[in-house]
C-alpha positions in Angstrom: -19.6 -19.6 31.3 -16.4 -21.5 30.9 -15.0 -24.2 33.0 -12.0 -23.5 35.6 -8.6 -23.5 33.2 -10.3 -22.8 29.8 -10.6 -19.9 27.6 -11.1 -21.2 24.2 -13.2 -19.5 22.0 -12.5 -16.0 23.9 -11.8 -13.1 21.5 -8.4 -12.4 22.0 -7.5 -15.9 23.4 -4.5 -17.5 21.7 -4.8 -21.1 22.7 -1.9 -23.3 23.9 0.3 -25.0 22.0 -0.7 -27.7 20.0 -4.7 -26.5 20.2 -6.7 -25.1 18.3 -9.4 -22.8 19.9 -13.0 -23.4 19.3 -13.7 -20.0 17.3 -11.7 -18.2 14.7 -10.2 -15.1 15.5 -10.4 -12.6 12.5 -7.4 -11.4 11.0 -6.7 -7.6 11.3 -8.1 -5.4 8.2 -5.2 -4.1 5.5 -4.2 -0.8 6.3 -6.1 1.5 3.5 -3.3 2.6 0.5 -1.6 6.2 1.3 -0.3 5.8 -1.3 -1.6 6.0 -5.5 0.9 5.8 -8.2 -0.4 6.0 -11.8 1.4 4.6 -13.7 2.3 1.9 -17.1 3.2 -1.4 -17.6 6.2 -0.3 -19.6 7.7 2.4 -17.3 10.8 1.7 -15.6 10.6 5.0 -12.9 6.9 3.4 -12.0 8.7 0.0 -11.1 11.4 2.0 -9.5 8.6 3.7 -7.1 6.7 0.7 -6.4 10.1 -1.1 -5.9 10.9 1.7 -3.4 7.3 1.9 -1.3 7.4 -2.2 -1.0 11.1 -2.0 0.4 10.1 0.5 3.3 6.7 -1.3 3.6 4.6 1.4 2.4 1.3 0.8 0.8 -0.2 1.7 -2.1 -2.8 1.2 -4.6 -1.8 1.5 -8.7 -3.8 3.2 -11.0 -2.7 1.8 -14.6 -3.1 4.2 -17.9 -3.6 0.7 -19.7 -6.5 2.5 -21.9 -6.7 4.9 -24.6 -9.4 6.9 -22.6 -7.2 6.9 -19.3 -4.3 8.0 -21.2 -6.8 10.7 -22.7 -7.9 12.0 -19.7 -4.6 11.8 -18.0 -3.5 14.1 -20.9 -6.2 16.2 -20.5 -5.5 16.8 -17.2 -2.1 18.4 -18.0 0.2 15.3 -17.3 2.6 14.4 -19.6 4.8 11.7 -17.5 4.5 8.5 -15.5 4.7 7.8 -12.6 2.6 10.5 -10.7 2.6 9.5 -7.0 -0.2 10.9 -4.5 0.5 10.4 -0.5 -3.3 10.8 0.8 -4.3 12.5 -2.2 -1.7 15.1 -2.4 0.4 15.1 -5.2 3.9 15.0 -4.9 5.2 14.0 -8.4 7.2 11.6 -10.1 10.0 9.0 -8.8 12.5 11.7 -8.1 10.5 13.6 -6.0 9.2 10.6 -4.4 12.7 9.9 -3.2 12.7 13.9 -2.4 9.2 13.4 -0.5 10.6 9.8 1.7 13.8 12.2 2.6 12.2 14.7 4.2 9.1 13.0 5.4 9.8 9.1 6.1 13.1 7.4 6.0 16.2 7.5 4.1 16.2 6.7 0.3 19.4 4.7 0.3 
């Protein structure tokens, strides 16, 4: 039971300015990435795609083609260019397709 006028330690309570709560309130968990970008370090269109998503505040997970094994698997799947971008598991395409997708589904791209 808390004393009258003290709510310190109750979840969701923010202590008055200058006073710290006795119990730490956990930070919210980050949202899972809605986009996945398969990319390389040297690809300018990959960089632009990541910058566009960052600019719009959209989360993404990057999968780098940074080994011969990953590149071989990528090519075996029929892909020849990067980036390859997915939204919630659905293939969008490359950078230009991402811009089209964002224009239709999310926000202006300019």
